[in-house]
Phi, psi and omega in degrees: 000126180295152178288163178298324178298317179294317179298319178297319179296315179298317179296316178300313181298315181296315179296320178297316179297314179301318179294314180301320183276359181054039178277127180278086182217147182244135178304130180252307184188172172281150176290170185277002177065010178241296185242355182251159172297168185299319186232136181243131177241157169244149182197181181300327182263022181093185183288152180225127175248139178237121174270126184244135174216169181236148175243138186239171173276072179241152185255335187251110183296343177274353180227085184295348180250020183298329178298321179292320178298319178296318179295319179295318179299319178295319179298324180283325184217077183294133178231145183224153177275184183299335179270003179082017180257154175242123178257103183293337182251040184312127177079003179233165180257114182296333179294319178292325177296314179296317179300316179298317181294319178300315180299317180298314181294321179298315179295317181299312183285331180291338180278351180271155172240147186238144175256167175086239202324148179299323181233144179227128176248154172248130178240114175257112180277118181273105176292118184238149171259160183302336182287347185277127180274133180299333178296328176292321177296321175300315180299316179301312184288327180294327182261007179292129176264118184270119179286173176300138185202178180244015182279144174282325178214149175232131183230151168251114179265138182210161177272144176268147180231151174030253185299343180274355183101181179249152179113219185229158174224163176220142175247118176278126180251350176207136005276349177231166175264117182208145181251137175242140177228147177279000000 
């Protein structure tokens, strides 16, 4: 059973995505966590289910929580370079880590089948740090290979920073490539 924090995050992501896409749908309930997507909406175009997952800056596909381990290690033993900065991904490329995580989540969720709602969307929330440039996120999504799946739409939801404005954005990667901004 997911924690309340996870359920709140899934509901927030789904509602944010529906708002960004200007989809006329109203939150109905949480999915049953067995055969339904995470969040269920009702709307003019019938029911809509949104499956929500997150992609992180992790490097090892065999350790989905390595990002948490790195953060804990820093909390226990903080280290900084000569400029007073701490690079949690020392020697690695955080963009490649995020790309790998997006691919893993896309493959994992694409292998599932869902019952109920007339339409089902996939929302992958890209956990980003301020250092990540949105052009890199664009590059990741443009070269993303989408496996066989049952989703009507697939989106990468992300937070906007500084020059990109405030709020959230979404990049639709299936069936078309399109950007939404708040």
